[in-house]
N, C-alpha and C positions, 0 to 999 in steps of 0.2 A: 504493499499500502503505499508505503513512505515514498518509493521510486516514482512511482505513478505520482504523486504529488510532489512531486521535483519536476516532472515532467509539465504538468499541468501547469507549474507555478512556471516553466520559463515560457510556455505557450501564452499565457494568460498577460507575461511581463510584454508581450511584442504585441499582443491583443491589446491592450491599454494603450502603451506608445503609442500604434497607430491609431486608434480611435482619437486620442488627445491630436495630435499632429492632422490629423483631419478636421476637429471641430476646428482647430485655431486657423486653418490655411484654404482648407475647401469651404466650409460651413461661414468662416469669417467671425467666431467666437472666440475670443481670447481669452473670455473667464472659463468659458467651459473649457476648454483646451487646457487651462491652468489647474481646471481643478481633478480633471482625468488623470494626468500628471503627475499629480499629489497622491495618487492615489496606487499608483508603483509602488512604495514601500510596502502598503498593506497587504500585498501578495509574501511578499519576504515575512510577514508576523506570524500568518496566516500559517506559513510551511513550520515556520520555529514553531509555536502552539501545536501544530498536530506532529510534529516529531518526540515533543517534552511530553505530550498524553500519551503518545504510542511506549515510551519508555516507562513512564508512571507506570502504567498498566499492566505493567508486567515483560512486555517484549523483549525478548533476545537483544542485546546488543550489537550492531555486526558494520558491514560497510553501508546496508543505505544511508543508516544514520549517520555515518560518517560523511558520504556524500552530500547529503541534506544540508551536514555544517561547510561543508566545503563552499555548495552551490550559492548557503547565502552570505557568508564572507567575500566571494568575489563579484555577487550578485551588488550588494552593499559597494564594495570598493570602487569596483569599474561601471555600477548604474549609472553614475551621471554624467562620464564621458561618453556613455554609449546615447542618453541621453541628449546630451548637444551636439554629438553627432549626427545621431539622426533629426533633432532640428533644423542643421544649418543646409541639411541634404532637401529637406522638404521645403523649408524657405527659398532656398534657388529653386523647386522643382515649381515653386507656384509664382514665381517670379517674384518674389519679396527680398532677395538676397543676394550678394555673388556668389559666385562658384566657388564651393569650399575648396582651399588649397590642400592640395594631394603633401602627404610628409613627405620630406625630404631624403634622396635616397643616403646621401654621404653627407658627410661635413660635421662641422659641432652640434648643429642644429638636429640633425640625426641624434647623433650621440646623446645630446641632452635627453631626446622623446626614448630612446631605451634606457635610458636612468630614471624618467618620472614614469614609465610602464612597471620598471622593475620594483619601486616606489608605493605602486598602488598593488601590486603584485604581495608583497611585505605585508601591507595590509590588510590584504585580504587573509591570507596566514594566518596573522592574529588575531585577526577578530574570526575565523573559525577555530583557533585555538580556546580562545574565550567562550564559543556556543558549544565545544565539546566541552567542557570544563562544568559550564552549565548543567548540559542534559547528565555530566556524572556523578551531579549534585539530586536530580530532582528521577534518576533511573532508580527501578525497584531492585534489580540485583545490581548492587555499588560492585562488585569483586569484580562481574565481568565487568559493568563499564569502564571499571577502571584499567582493563587491559585491551579492550578492543577499540572504546574510543582513546585512548592515549596514545595507541599504535596512527590513528587516524589526525593526531598532533605531532609525531612526527612528520607525518604524510606531509601535513602541511608545511612544515618547515622544510622538508625535502623540497620540495618543490622553490620554495623561496629563495634556497640555493643552486638550483638548476637554474633555476630565473636570472639569477644573479650573476652565474658565470657568464649564460648569454648575453646578458645587458652587457658588461665588460671586456667582453670579445670585441663592441660595437668599436671599441677603440684601434682596435685593429682597424678591422673590415672595412669601416665604415671614416676613418679618418680620410680628411682631404686631402685630393690627389695634388702635387705640385699642378700650379695656376690654373686652381678652380677655388671657386668662392665659397666663404663657409654653407649654402645649400649643395655642393656638389657640380655647379655648373662652372662651367669656363671660364677665368678673369678674361676684361678686354686686351689685360696684355699676350695674352696666349699662353703656350708652354715655355717657348724658347727666349723670351724676353729683350729680342735684339729687334733691330730697328725695322722700317718697313711694315707693312698690314700687319704678320704675326707677331710683334714686336712692340704692337700697339703705338708706336710709332708713324706718322704717314709723312711723305716725301711733301716737299713745297708742289706748290702746280706748277706743273707746266716743266716742271726740273726733269733735263736729261731730253726734252723734245726740240726740234725745231722751232720757233717761232713763224707764224705765214702770218698773212693778213687774209687769209682765206680759212677762218678757223671750222672744226666739225661742227654740224648741230648741239648747242649745248654748252657749248665753250665760250669765255668769251674773244669778241672780235680782236683786233690788233687794227687801234686806229692810227689813221693816216694823220704826217704831219709834214706842213708845206717844206721844212724843210730836209726830208725825207729824200735821198738822190736815187734817181730809177737805174736798174741795172740794162737796161735795153742795151743791142749796140751804138744805136744811133749817142746817147749819152753819154756811151764810155769813149767814142771819137770825140765826141765835143770838149769831155774834159781835159781828154789828151790833148788835145788842140791849147789850152786855155793854161793848162803846167808849159807849153811850150813858149807860149809867146809871154807870160812870165819869166822861165830864164832866159829866154833873147833879150828879155829887158835888163835883167840884173847886168848879163851881158857889159850890156851896150852902159 
């Protein structure tokens, strides 16, 4: 029965969450949506009450009670985060909010995210251990409850430790690569850091290219000044004649 209650609690969580978001964004009833979202913790209270009553009536403590306690711990620790995630996506779908940002793949932000998730897992494991201790007190068979539920507390600690190892490993696999920003995207200077487009230093406009009066489309045309000499053959001959006449005058 306890396992069926855990499954029903999970289904009820998503049903109540969906109803609250639908009332807020589809029916435009924000108060009704907020009231439905406030009913989400009541599902956890009902599951905790049913588990405690089952043990108090003489049920043998076992893995099903440990599963209920772990579910309660993780629901309380991660529930608010799940609600915010679903609310952001529902607001975007309804056209009342921006597109939710995707979690970064690498960099400091990714490492920080992994550590935040690990902290929530530690909180979930601590809550599950507290719930198991409370169930041990109310259980009719205290001796069996100490052994079975004590193993559940050890399991919660192992889950937190394993997640901690995974989170700390992000310091290696999620570290930013050379030339990347903290979010895991290449920076404006590229990877080489040299000059040119890859290094972030643009060459001056027109460098290395011949200057022409007839510039291509999109380029600034060269202005013609009256003092600019033409390069036609006739003008070259006339200039040469002027130079010869000047040299003859000097000789005289």
